[in-house]
C-alpha positions, 0 to 999 in steps of 0.5 A: 697620812690620816690615822683612825683614832683609837681610845688607847692613842696618845696624841702627844707622842708623835712629831706632827699632828693634826687634829679634827675634832667633830660633831658629826652632825653639825655641818661645819663639821662636815665642811671640814672632814673631807678638807682635811682628808684631803690635806693629809694626802699632801703631807709627809711626816704629819698625821691627821687624826679625825675624832668625833667629840662626841665619843671622847669627851675627856679629849674636850676636856683636855685641850680645852675644845668649846666648838666643833669643828676645832682643828688642833696643831700638836707637835712633840706634846706642844699644842702649836694652834688651835683653830675653830670653826670653817676655815678655807683649805687654802689658809689650813694647807698654808697653817699646816705647813707654817706649824710642820715645815 
């Protein structure tokens, strides 16, 4: 399920979140965004959130994001994994499956 990010949103409350931090002007972010959107349709019970790091710099600091794209896996407030850069769809699918199933 793909959820639109809201500045007041608590990213730690859901059972499973996959959060993609993007910078809209980077080709790497433009590559990862459709992959994450596609995978959001495959996983029931996992919330997928795409956040423009340009708009929400406080989250960059909170989650120690140094590059875009970065993908965070958060479960009940616990950061399970952080992947930075481009990752192939099949590997990302496997990592999501391992983290939340």
